[in-house]
C-alpha atoms as an extended CHARMM CRD file, in Angstrom:
* protein
*
       265  EXT
         1         1  UNK       CA              2.2560000000       12.7710000000      -28.8110000000  PROA      1               0.0000000000
         2         2  UNK       CA              3.0140000000       11.4000000000      -24.8420000000  PROA      2               0.0000000000
         3         3  UNK       CA              6.1160000000       12.7660000000      -23.5490000000  PROA      3               0.0000000000
         4         4  UNK       CA              7.4630000000       10.9200000000      -21.0030000000  PROA      4               0.0000000000
         5         5  UNK       CA              9.2280000000       12.9500000000      -18.0280000000  PROA      5               0.0000000000
         6         6  UNK       CA             11.0640000000       11.4350000000      -15.1540000000  PROA      6               0.0000000000
         7         7  UNK       CA              9.9700000000       12.9330000000      -12.1160000000  PROA      7               0.0000000000
         8         8  UNK       CA             12.3460000000       11.1460000000       -9.6360000000  PROA      8               0.0000000000
         9         9  UNK       CA             14.7150000000        8.4280000000       -9.7260000000  PROA      9               0.0000000000
        10        10  UNK       CA             16.1360000000        6.7570000000       -6.8120000000  PROA      10              0.0000000000
        11        11  UNK       CA             18.9280000000        3.7380000000       -6.6240000000  PROA      11              0.0000000000
        12        12  UNK       CA             -7.2680000000        2.6200000000       13.5430000000  PROA      12              0.0000000000
        13        13  UNK       CA             -8.1970000000        0.9230000000       16.1770000000  PROA      13              0.0000000000
        14        14  UNK       CA            -11.7740000000        1.0470000000       14.5340000000  PROA      14              0.0000000000
        15        15  UNK       CA            -13.0020000000        2.7570000000       11.4440000000  PROA      15              0.0000000000
        16        16  UNK       CA            -13.0720000000        6.2750000000       13.0540000000  PROA      16              0.0000000000
        17        17  UNK       CA             -9.4720000000        6.4260000000       13.5580000000  PROA      17              0.0000000000
        18        18  UNK       CA             -9.2450000000        5.9200000000       17.4920000000  PROA      18              0.0000000000
        19        19  UNK       CA             -6.2520000000        4.1210000000       18.1460000000  PROA      19              0.0000000000
        20        20  UNK       CA             -5.6790000000        4.3520000000       21.5320000000  PROA      20              0.0000000000
        21        21  UNK       CA             -2.8790000000        5.5680000000       23.5160000000  PROA      21              0.0000000000
        22        22  UNK       CA              0.5000000000        5.7760000000       21.2030000000  PROA      22              0.0000000000
        23        23  UNK       CA              3.7530000000        4.7900000000       23.2260000000  PROA      23              0.0000000000
        24        24  UNK       CA              5.6970000000        6.5380000000       21.1910000000  PROA      24              0.0000000000
        25        25  UNK       CA              4.7020000000       10.1950000000       19.3290000000  PROA      25              0.0000000000
        26        26  UNK       CA              8.1130000000       10.0330000000       17.2430000000  PROA      26              0.0000000000
        27        27  UNK       CA              7.8380000000        9.4730000000       13.4230000000  PROA      27              0.0000000000
        28        28  UNK       CA             11.2470000000       10.0470000000       12.8750000000  PROA      28              0.0000000000
        29        29  UNK       CA             11.9310000000        6.7870000000       14.4040000000  PROA      29              0.0000000000
        30        30  UNK       CA             10.8330000000        5.0680000000       11.9000000000  PROA      30              0.0000000000
        31        31  UNK       CA             12.8720000000        7.0380000000        9.0960000000  PROA      31              0.0000000000
        32        32  UNK       CA             15.7000000000        5.2990000000        6.8420000000  PROA      32              0.0000000000
        33        33  UNK       CA             19.2930000000        6.0630000000        7.4970000000  PROA      33              0.0000000000
        34        34  UNK       CA             21.4240000000        7.3680000000        4.8050000000  PROA      34              0.0000000000
        35        35  UNK       CA             21.5900000000        4.8010000000        1.5060000000  PROA      35              0.0000000000
        36        36  UNK       CA             17.9980000000        3.6970000000        2.0600000000  PROA      36              0.0000000000
        37        37  UNK       CA             19.1690000000        1.0990000000        4.3370000000  PROA      37              0.0000000000
        38        38  UNK       CA             16.9710000000       -0.4330000000        6.7940000000  PROA      38              0.0000000000
        39        39  UNK       CA             17.9290000000        0.8630000000       10.3910000000  PROA      39              0.0000000000
        40        40  UNK       CA             17.7910000000       -2.1740000000       12.1810000000  PROA      40              0.0000000000
        41        41  UNK       CA             17.5230000000       -1.4910000000       16.2110000000  PROA      41              0.0000000000
        42        42  UNK       CA             16.1900000000       -3.0260000000       19.4470000000  PROA      42              0.0000000000
        43        43  UNK       CA             13.3390000000       -1.5960000000       20.8400000000  PROA      43              0.0000000000
        44        44  UNK       CA             11.5680000000       -1.7430000000       23.9020000000  PROA      44              0.0000000000
        45        45  UNK       CA              7.7280000000       -1.2110000000       22.2760000000  PROA      45              0.0000000000
        46        46  UNK       CA              7.0260000000       -3.2960000000       19.3280000000  PROA      46              0.0000000000
        47        47  UNK       CA              3.5960000000       -3.6760000000       18.1580000000  PROA      47              0.0000000000
        48        48  UNK       CA              3.0590000000       -7.2360000000       16.9210000000  PROA      48              0.0000000000
        49        49  UNK       CA              0.7360000000       -9.3700000000       13.7860000000  PROA      49              0.0000000000
        50        50  UNK       CA             -0.4980000000      -12.2410000000       13.3570000000  PROA      50              0.0000000000
        51        51  UNK       CA             -0.2840000000      -13.0740000000        9.6570000000  PROA      51              0.0000000000
        52        52  UNK       CA             -3.6060000000      -14.7150000000        7.9520000000  PROA      52              0.0000000000
        53        53  UNK       CA             -2.8760000000      -16.7280000000        5.4050000000  PROA      53              0.0000000000
        54        54  UNK       CA             -6.4300000000      -17.0180000000        3.9330000000  PROA      54              0.0000000000
        55        55  UNK       CA             -6.4600000000      -13.2020000000        3.8160000000  PROA      55              0.0000000000
        56        56  UNK       CA             -3.1620000000      -12.6720000000        3.3750000000  PROA      56              0.0000000000
        57        57  UNK       CA             -2.7110000000       -9.9470000000        5.6660000000  PROA      57              0.0000000000
        58        58  UNK       CA             -1.4050000000       -9.3060000000        9.0730000000  PROA      58              0.0000000000
        59        59  UNK       CA             -4.1730000000       -8.6740000000       12.1940000000  PROA      59              0.0000000000
        60        60  UNK       CA             -2.2690000000       -6.1000000000       14.3270000000  PROA      60              0.0000000000
        61        61  UNK       CA             -2.7940000000       -7.1800000000       17.9770000000  PROA      61              0.0000000000
        62        62  UNK       CA             -0.5770000000       -4.8730000000       19.5830000000  PROA      62              0.0000000000
        63        63  UNK       CA             -0.2760000000       -1.2910000000       18.7960000000  PROA      63              0.0000000000
        64        64  UNK       CA              2.2700000000        0.8650000000       19.5560000000  PROA      64              0.0000000000
        65        65  UNK       CA              3.7320000000        4.3680000000       18.2000000000  PROA      65              0.0000000000
        66        66  UNK       CA              1.9230000000        7.0050000000       16.0080000000  PROA      66              0.0000000000
        67        67  UNK       CA              2.7290000000        5.1830000000       12.9700000000  PROA      67              0.0000000000
        68        68  UNK       CA             -0.8120000000        3.1850000000       12.5520000000  PROA      68              0.0000000000
        69        69  UNK       CA             -2.6250000000        6.8580000000       11.9850000000  PROA      69              0.0000000000
        70        70  UNK       CA             -1.0500000000        5.8030000000        8.2500000000  PROA      70              0.0000000000
        71        71  UNK       CA             -0.5450000000        2.5780000000        8.0570000000  PROA      71              0.0000000000
        72        72  UNK       CA             -2.7910000000       -0.3910000000        8.0150000000  PROA      72              0.0000000000
        73        73  UNK       CA             -6.5750000000       -0.0390000000        7.0810000000  PROA      73              0.0000000000
        74        74  UNK       CA             -8.9380000000       -0.1580000000        9.7360000000  PROA      74              0.0000000000
        75        75  UNK       CA            -11.9620000000       -2.5030000000        9.6810000000  PROA      75              0.0000000000
        76        76  UNK       CA            -14.6540000000       -3.3090000000       12.7890000000  PROA      76              0.0000000000
        77        77  UNK       CA            -12.4410000000       -1.9640000000       15.5810000000  PROA      77              0.0000000000
        78        78  UNK       CA             -9.0140000000       -4.2420000000       13.5800000000  PROA      78              0.0000000000
        79        79  UNK       CA             -6.0430000000       -3.3980000000       12.1560000000  PROA      79              0.0000000000
        80        80  UNK       CA             -4.7930000000       -4.9140000000        9.1230000000  PROA      80              0.0000000000
        81        81  UNK       CA             -1.7420000000       -4.3280000000        7.1880000000  PROA      81              0.0000000000
        82        82  UNK       CA             -0.6410000000       -5.8310000000        3.4200000000  PROA      82              0.0000000000
        83        83  UNK       CA              2.7280000000       -7.5530000000        3.0860000000  PROA      83              0.0000000000
        84        84  UNK       CA              4.3210000000       -4.2370000000        2.1800000000  PROA      84              0.0000000000
        85        85  UNK       CA              3.2180000000       -3.0260000000        5.1850000000  PROA      85              0.0000000000
        86        86  UNK       CA              4.3620000000       -5.6520000000        7.0610000000  PROA      86              0.0000000000
        87        87  UNK       CA              7.8920000000       -6.1190000000        5.4100000000  PROA      87              0.0000000000
        88        88  UNK       CA              8.4380000000       -1.9690000000        5.8900000000  PROA      88              0.0000000000
        89        89  UNK       CA              8.0590000000       -2.3300000000        9.5040000000  PROA      89              0.0000000000
        90        90  UNK       CA              9.1390000000       -5.1260000000       10.2450000000  PROA      90              0.0000000000
        91        91  UNK       CA             12.9900000000       -3.9380000000        8.4280000000  PROA      91              0.0000000000
        92        92  UNK       CA             12.9920000000       -1.2470000000       10.6580000000  PROA      92              0.0000000000
        93        93  UNK       CA             12.3530000000       -3.0910000000       13.9080000000  PROA      93              0.0000000000
        94        94  UNK       CA              8.8990000000       -1.4790000000       14.5450000000  PROA      94              0.0000000000
        95        95  UNK       CA              6.9720000000       -4.7800000000       14.0270000000  PROA      95              0.0000000000
        96        96  UNK       CA              6.5900000000       -8.4570000000       15.4770000000  PROA      96              0.0000000000
        97        97  UNK       CA              5.0180000000      -10.7880000000       12.9000000000  PROA      97              0.0000000000
        98        98  UNK       CA              3.8240000000      -14.0630000000       14.3960000000  PROA      98              0.0000000000
        99        99  UNK       CA              2.4630000000      -17.5720000000       12.6650000000  PROA      99              0.0000000000
       100       100  UNK       CA             -1.1340000000      -18.8620000000       13.6640000000  PROA      100             0.0000000000
       101       101  UNK       CA              0.8060000000      -20.2980000000       16.6340000000  PROA      101             0.0000000000
       102       102  UNK       CA              1.9390000000      -16.9440000000       18.1390000000  PROA      102             0.0000000000
       103       103  UNK       CA              5.4930000000      -18.1010000000       16.6900000000  PROA      103             0.0000000000
       104       104  UNK       CA              7.7120000000      -14.8020000000       15.0730000000  PROA      104             0.0000000000
       105       105  UNK       CA              8.4690000000      -15.4560000000       11.6470000000  PROA      105             0.0000000000
       106       106  UNK       CA             12.1350000000      -14.1940000000       10.5190000000  PROA      106             0.0000000000
       107       107  UNK       CA             12.5550000000      -11.4540000000        8.3560000000  PROA      107             0.0000000000
       108       108  UNK       CA             13.9130000000      -13.7310000000        5.8610000000  PROA      108             0.0000000000
       109       109  UNK       CA             10.4350000000      -15.2750000000        5.5270000000  PROA      109             0.0000000000
       110       110  UNK       CA              8.2520000000      -12.2910000000        4.7270000000  PROA      110             0.0000000000
       111       111  UNK       CA             11.1350000000      -11.5160000000        2.4880000000  PROA      111             0.0000000000
       112       112  UNK       CA             10.2150000000      -15.0000000000        1.1190000000  PROA      112             0.0000000000
       113       113  UNK       CA              5.9470000000      -13.5270000000        0.8630000000  PROA      113             0.0000000000
       114       114  UNK       CA              6.6740000000      -10.7500000000       -1.1840000000  PROA      114             0.0000000000
       115       115  UNK       CA              9.1140000000      -12.3590000000       -3.5470000000  PROA      115             0.0000000000
       116       116  UNK       CA              6.9440000000      -14.9100000000       -4.3900000000  PROA      116             0.0000000000
       117       117  UNK       CA              4.3530000000      -12.3960000000       -5.2190000000  PROA      117             0.0000000000
       118       118  UNK       CA              1.0270000000      -13.9270000000       -4.0220000000  PROA      118             0.0000000000
       119       119  UNK       CA             -0.0920000000      -11.6140000000       -1.2900000000  PROA      119             0.0000000000
       120       120  UNK       CA             -0.8490000000       -9.2170000000       -3.9120000000  PROA      120             0.0000000000
       121       121  UNK       CA              2.3600000000       -7.2620000000       -4.1490000000  PROA      121             0.0000000000
       122       122  UNK       CA              5.3120000000       -8.0230000000       -5.8930000000  PROA      122             0.0000000000
       123       123  UNK       CA              8.8880000000       -7.7140000000       -4.6130000000  PROA      123             0.0000000000
       124       124  UNK       CA              8.7340000000       -4.4410000000       -7.3690000000  PROA      124             0.0000000000
       125       125  UNK       CA              5.9480000000       -3.0340000000       -6.1240000000  PROA      125             0.0000000000
       126       126  UNK       CA              7.5080000000       -3.2540000000       -2.5440000000  PROA      126             0.0000000000
       127       127  UNK       CA             10.2290000000       -1.1980000000       -3.6290000000  PROA      127             0.0000000000
       128       128  UNK       CA              8.2800000000        1.4780000000       -4.5280000000  PROA      128             0.0000000000
       129       129  UNK       CA              6.3620000000        1.3680000000       -1.6240000000  PROA      129             0.0000000000
       130       130  UNK       CA              9.4070000000        1.7260000000        0.3780000000  PROA      130             0.0000000000
       131       131  UNK       CA             10.7890000000        4.1580000000       -1.1720000000  PROA      131             0.0000000000
       132       132  UNK       CA              8.2820000000        6.2420000000       -0.8100000000  PROA      132             0.0000000000
       133       133  UNK       CA              7.6000000000        5.9330000000        2.7210000000  PROA      133             0.0000000000
       134       134  UNK       CA             10.9670000000        6.3470000000        3.6090000000  PROA      134             0.0000000000
       135       135  UNK       CA             10.2440000000        9.9060000000        1.7940000000  PROA      135             0.0000000000
       136       136  UNK       CA              7.4800000000       10.4830000000        4.1720000000  PROA      136             0.0000000000
       137       137  UNK       CA              4.6170000000       10.1110000000        1.8010000000  PROA      137             0.0000000000
       138       138  UNK       CA              1.1440000000        7.8900000000        2.8510000000  PROA      138             0.0000000000
       139       139  UNK       CA              0.5730000000        5.2680000000        0.7940000000  PROA      139             0.0000000000
       140       140  UNK       CA             -2.0260000000        2.8380000000        1.0270000000  PROA      140             0.0000000000
       141       141  UNK       CA             -3.5790000000        0.0600000000       -1.5810000000  PROA      141             0.0000000000
       142       142  UNK       CA             -5.2240000000        1.8580000000       -4.6960000000  PROA      142             0.0000000000
       143       143  UNK       CA             -9.1150000000        1.4680000000       -4.1390000000  PROA      143             0.0000000000
       144       144  UNK       CA             -9.1420000000        0.0530000000       -0.6450000000  PROA      144             0.0000000000
       145       145  UNK       CA            -10.8690000000        2.5120000000        1.7520000000  PROA      145             0.0000000000
       146       146  UNK       CA             -8.5080000000        3.3380000000        4.9050000000  PROA      146             0.0000000000
       147       147  UNK       CA            -11.7330000000        3.2370000000        6.9770000000  PROA      147             0.0000000000
       148       148  UNK       CA            -15.4890000000        1.8900000000        6.3390000000  PROA      148             0.0000000000
       149       149  UNK       CA            -16.3740000000        5.1840000000        7.5840000000  PROA      149             0.0000000000
       150       150  UNK       CA            -18.2210000000        7.0120000000        5.4330000000  PROA      150             0.0000000000
       151       151  UNK       CA            -18.2270000000        4.5310000000        2.8930000000  PROA      151             0.0000000000
       152       152  UNK       CA            -20.2910000000        2.8860000000        0.6240000000  PROA      152             0.0000000000
       153       153  UNK       CA            -20.0730000000       -0.3270000000        0.7700000000  PROA      153             0.0000000000
       154       154  UNK       CA            -21.8900000000       -1.2590000000       -2.2860000000  PROA      154             0.0000000000
       155       155  UNK       CA            -19.6630000000        0.6870000000       -3.9030000000  PROA      155             0.0000000000
       156       156  UNK       CA            -16.1840000000       -0.0780000000       -2.3180000000  PROA      156             0.0000000000
       157       157  UNK       CA            -14.9410000000       -3.4180000000       -4.1480000000  PROA      157             0.0000000000
       158       158  UNK       CA            -13.6680000000       -1.3010000000       -7.1940000000  PROA      158             0.0000000000
       159       159  UNK       CA            -12.0840000000       -4.2260000000       -8.9010000000  PROA      159             0.0000000000
       160       160  UNK       CA            -13.8200000000       -6.3590000000      -11.4680000000  PROA      160             0.0000000000
       161       161  UNK       CA            -12.6620000000       -9.4140000000      -10.1870000000  PROA      161             0.0000000000
       162       162  UNK       CA            -13.7380000000       -9.5050000000       -6.8290000000  PROA      162             0.0000000000
       163       163  UNK       CA            -16.2450000000      -12.3900000000       -6.5830000000  PROA      163             0.0000000000
       164       164  UNK       CA            -13.4350000000      -14.4480000000       -4.5390000000  PROA      164             0.0000000000
       165       165  UNK       CA            -15.4460000000      -12.3680000000       -1.9660000000  PROA      165             0.0000000000
       166       166  UNK       CA            -18.3880000000      -14.0210000000       -1.9730000000  PROA      166             0.0000000000
       167       167  UNK       CA            -16.5950000000      -17.3840000000       -2.0740000000  PROA      167             0.0000000000
       168       168  UNK       CA            -15.1690000000      -16.6740000000        1.1940000000  PROA      168             0.0000000000
       169       169  UNK       CA            -17.9360000000      -15.2370000000        3.0520000000  PROA      169             0.0000000000
       170       170  UNK       CA            -18.5180000000      -18.6470000000        4.8180000000  PROA      170             0.0000000000
       171       171  UNK       CA            -15.6250000000      -19.0410000000        6.6790000000  PROA      171             0.0000000000
       172       172  UNK       CA            -14.5800000000      -14.8890000000        7.1660000000  PROA      172             0.0000000000
       173       173  UNK       CA            -17.0370000000      -12.1170000000        8.4570000000  PROA      173             0.0000000000
       174       174  UNK       CA            -18.2520000000       -9.2790000000        6.0440000000  PROA      174             0.0000000000
       175       175  UNK       CA            -15.6810000000       -7.2040000000        6.8830000000  PROA      175             0.0000000000
       176       176  UNK       CA            -12.9680000000       -9.6660000000        6.4290000000  PROA      176             0.0000000000
       177       177  UNK       CA            -14.0380000000      -10.9340000000        3.1180000000  PROA      177             0.0000000000
       178       178  UNK       CA            -14.5380000000       -7.9930000000        1.7320000000  PROA      178             0.0000000000
       179       179  UNK       CA            -10.7690000000       -7.0780000000        2.5530000000  PROA      179             0.0000000000
       180       180  UNK       CA             -9.8080000000      -10.1190000000        0.8330000000  PROA      180             0.0000000000
       181       181  UNK       CA            -12.0360000000       -9.5480000000       -2.1850000000  PROA      181             0.0000000000
       182       182  UNK       CA            -10.4780000000       -6.1140000000       -3.0590000000  PROA      182             0.0000000000
       183       183  UNK       CA             -6.5600000000       -7.5350000000       -2.1060000000  PROA      183             0.0000000000
       184       184  UNK       CA             -7.0190000000      -10.7360000000       -4.3680000000  PROA      184             0.0000000000
       185       185  UNK       CA             -8.3410000000       -9.1120000000       -7.2490000000  PROA      185             0.0000000000
       186       186  UNK       CA             -5.4630000000       -6.9610000000       -8.0420000000  PROA      186             0.0000000000
       187       187  UNK       CA             -3.3610000000       -8.7200000000      -10.8220000000  PROA      187             0.0000000000
       188       188  UNK       CA              0.4310000000       -7.9260000000      -10.7890000000  PROA      188             0.0000000000
       189       189  UNK       CA              1.6820000000       -8.0630000000      -13.9280000000  PROA      189             0.0000000000
       190       190  UNK       CA             -1.2260000000       -5.9590000000      -16.1990000000  PROA      190             0.0000000000
       191       191  UNK       CA             -1.0080000000       -1.9330000000      -16.5160000000  PROA      191             0.0000000000
       192       192  UNK       CA             -2.7840000000       -0.7900000000      -13.0940000000  PROA      192             0.0000000000
       193       193  UNK       CA             -2.9390000000        1.5120000000      -10.3790000000  PROA      193             0.0000000000
       194       194  UNK       CA             -1.0840000000        0.7590000000       -7.3080000000  PROA      194             0.0000000000
       195       195  UNK       CA             -0.5770000000        2.8080000000       -4.4460000000  PROA      195             0.0000000000
       196       196  UNK       CA             -2.7190000000        5.9520000000       -3.4410000000  PROA      196             0.0000000000
       197       197  UNK       CA             -0.0070000000        8.1730000000       -2.6920000000  PROA      197             0.0000000000
       198       198  UNK       CA             -0.6300000000       11.2130000000       -0.2500000000  PROA      198             0.0000000000
       199       199  UNK       CA              1.5760000000       13.8010000000        0.9890000000  PROA      199             0.0000000000
       200       200  UNK       CA              3.0580000000       14.1300000000        4.2800000000  PROA      200             0.0000000000
       201       201  UNK       CA              0.5790000000       14.9450000000        6.7520000000  PROA      201             0.0000000000
       202       202  UNK       CA              0.5150000000       15.2080000000       10.3390000000  PROA      202             0.0000000000
       203       203  UNK       CA             -3.4800000000       15.6890000000       10.3630000000  PROA      203             0.0000000000
       204       204  UNK       CA             -4.0510000000       12.4660000000        7.7060000000  PROA      204             0.0000000000
       205       205  UNK       CA             -7.1680000000       10.7930000000        9.1090000000  PROA      205             0.0000000000
       206       206  UNK       CA             -8.3250000000        7.3190000000        7.6790000000  PROA      206             0.0000000000
       207       207  UNK       CA            -11.9930000000        8.7670000000        8.1390000000  PROA      207             0.0000000000
       208       208  UNK       CA            -11.4020000000       11.1900000000        6.2530000000  PROA      208             0.0000000000
       209       209  UNK       CA             -8.7320000000       11.2060000000        3.9390000000  PROA      209             0.0000000000
       210       210  UNK       CA             -9.5190000000       12.9450000000        0.6330000000  PROA      210             0.0000000000
       211       211  UNK       CA             -8.2930000000       12.6740000000       -2.9460000000  PROA      211             0.0000000000
       212       212  UNK       CA             -4.5160000000       11.3840000000       -3.0910000000  PROA      212             0.0000000000
       213       213  UNK       CA             -1.7090000000       13.3380000000       -4.4340000000  PROA      213             0.0000000000
       214       214  UNK       CA             -1.1670000000       11.0410000000       -7.2410000000  PROA      214             0.0000000000
       215       215  UNK       CA             -2.0320000000        7.3260000000       -8.0930000000  PROA      215             0.0000000000
       216       216  UNK       CA              1.3890000000        5.2840000000       -8.4980000000  PROA      216             0.0000000000
       217       217  UNK       CA              0.8480000000        2.7530000000      -11.7010000000  PROA      217             0.0000000000
       218       218  UNK       CA              2.7010000000       -0.0030000000      -13.1880000000  PROA      218             0.0000000000
       219       219  UNK       CA              2.8640000000       -0.7710000000      -16.4450000000  PROA      219             0.0000000000
       220       220  UNK       CA              4.5690000000       -4.2080000000      -16.2160000000  PROA      220             0.0000000000
       221       221  UNK       CA              7.3940000000       -3.3060000000      -17.8010000000  PROA      221             0.0000000000
       222       222  UNK       CA              6.3040000000       -1.2890000000      -21.0790000000  PROA      222             0.0000000000
       223       223  UNK       CA              4.9440000000        1.9420000000      -21.2740000000  PROA      223             0.0000000000
       224       224  UNK       CA              1.2680000000        2.3260000000      -21.7040000000  PROA      224             0.0000000000
       225       225  UNK       CA             -0.1500000000        3.2230000000      -24.9760000000  PROA      225             0.0000000000
       226       226  UNK       CA             -2.6250000000        6.2410000000      -25.1480000000  PROA      226             0.0000000000
       227       227  UNK       CA             -5.4040000000        4.3410000000      -24.9480000000  PROA      227             0.0000000000
       228       228  UNK       CA             -3.9310000000        2.0870000000      -21.7950000000  PROA      228             0.0000000000
       229       229  UNK       CA             -3.4580000000        5.9740000000      -20.4360000000  PROA      229             0.0000000000
       230       230  UNK       CA             -6.9600000000        7.7680000000      -20.8870000000  PROA      230             0.0000000000
       231       231  UNK       CA             -8.5360000000        4.4840000000      -19.4160000000  PROA      231             0.0000000000
       232       232  UNK       CA             -6.3110000000        4.9390000000      -16.3320000000  PROA      232             0.0000000000
       233       233  UNK       CA             -7.1570000000        8.5890000000      -16.1410000000  PROA      233             0.0000000000
       234       234  UNK       CA            -10.5960000000        7.3250000000      -16.3450000000  PROA      234             0.0000000000
       235       235  UNK       CA            -10.1880000000        4.8550000000      -13.6610000000  PROA      235             0.0000000000
       236       236  UNK       CA             -8.7810000000        7.5180000000      -11.0020000000  PROA      236             0.0000000000
       237       237  UNK       CA            -10.9490000000        9.6480000000      -11.7500000000  PROA      237             0.0000000000
       238       238  UNK       CA             -8.6790000000       12.6620000000      -12.7190000000  PROA      238             0.0000000000
       239       239  UNK       CA             -6.4500000000       12.0320000000      -10.0680000000  PROA      239             0.0000000000
       240       240  UNK       CA             -2.8630000000       12.7080000000      -11.1350000000  PROA      240             0.0000000000
       241       241  UNK       CA             -0.9080000000        9.9480000000      -12.3240000000  PROA      241             0.0000000000
       242       242  UNK       CA              3.0150000000        8.7610000000      -11.9720000000  PROA      242             0.0000000000
       243       243  UNK       CA              4.4950000000        5.8020000000      -13.4430000000  PROA      243             0.0000000000
       244       244  UNK       CA              6.9570000000        3.8830000000      -11.9500000000  PROA      244             0.0000000000
       245       245  UNK       CA              9.8930000000        1.4780000000      -13.6310000000  PROA      245             0.0000000000
       246       246  UNK       CA             12.3230000000       -0.5810000000      -11.3630000000  PROA      246             0.0000000000
       247       247  UNK       CA             15.5980000000       -1.2910000000      -13.1570000000  PROA      247             0.0000000000
       248       248  UNK       CA             18.6270000000       -3.1460000000      -11.6300000000  PROA      248             0.0000000000
       249       249  UNK       CA             17.1640000000       -2.1580000000       -7.7850000000  PROA      249             0.0000000000
       250       250  UNK       CA             16.3990000000        1.4270000000       -9.0400000000  PROA      250             0.0000000000
       251       251  UNK       CA             13.3330000000        3.0450000000       -8.7870000000  PROA      251             0.0000000000
       252       252  UNK       CA             12.4690000000        5.7110000000      -11.0980000000  PROA      252             0.0000000000
       253       253  UNK       CA              8.9320000000        7.1920000000      -10.7300000000  PROA      253             0.0000000000
       254       254  UNK       CA              7.7880000000        9.0910000000      -14.5530000000  PROA      254             0.0000000000
       255       255  UNK       CA              4.4930000000       11.1800000000      -15.3080000000  PROA      255             0.0000000000
       256       256  UNK       CA              3.2300000000       11.7200000000      -19.0070000000  PROA      256             0.0000000000
       257       257  UNK       CA              2.6710000000       15.3830000000      -20.5210000000  PROA      257             0.0000000000
       258       258  UNK       CA              0.3300000000       15.3780000000      -23.1860000000  PROA      258             0.0000000000
       259       259  UNK       CA              1.5980000000       17.4940000000      -26.7460000000  PROA      259             0.0000000000
       260       260  UNK       CA              0.1240000000       18.4070000000      -29.5810000000  PROA      260             0.0000000000
       261       261  UNK       CA              2.4070000000       18.9570000000      -32.6070000000  PROA      261             0.0000000000
       262       262  UNK       CA              0.9620000000       21.3650000000      -35.1900000000  PROA      262             0.0000000000
       263       263  UNK       CA             -0.2790000000       19.0810000000      -38.7000000000  PROA      263             0.0000000000
       264       264  UNK       CA              2.3970000000       19.9480000000      -41.7820000000  PROA      264             0.0000000000
       265       265  UNK       CA              1.0150000000       20.7630000000      -44.4540000000  PROA      265             0.0000000000
């Protein structure tokens, strides 16, 4: 018998982690105000990224602040951000997103990109990401390496639906097409792991992140069956699992305990 336990409920410049000189080293600057309301403010030092619709990610072109130590994935000397990272930083006023013509995209347009669920992240998943980040956790897409340093390229693509990578190889570099494959291979509605979550760590390095503290899974609105739970546990290689359910904007995190009941005579 499986018993669900509510844990909490709430309303590299390059592959070697060298990110250059940070303009600010105050992580508290990017925290949320009380009530989890984005703390929007004007900044003299703001990072910039350009949205790539084919990759469904943003390429960081101006890096400012220490936030990039734990945000974005490093590929061939560049940093690429997922849509949830872009929106989280844009809400804080720490990132400006540009289109292909280098025109600034308003925050409303970024919300639309998340809401349509076509960039590998649903609105519910963003809510969970924002909640975890606001608590100080380090969060990345499950199965997508932070850096390729020390990663076996043949094992990099963990999704069974990464064939899109080869389809785009003629127009993208090897690294870029690999990113597309891993992100586009993720289906939003099935029960599956979504985020690798690490405890706050000032010494975190993308080239050697270690095992996550837990893997956050979404279940498509219903609790996983015993078979699904066991399959997820095998897929995540023994890393503890937590599950997320969002109702009326309230983010709930759960874990499961295995309980064996005695057999009655």
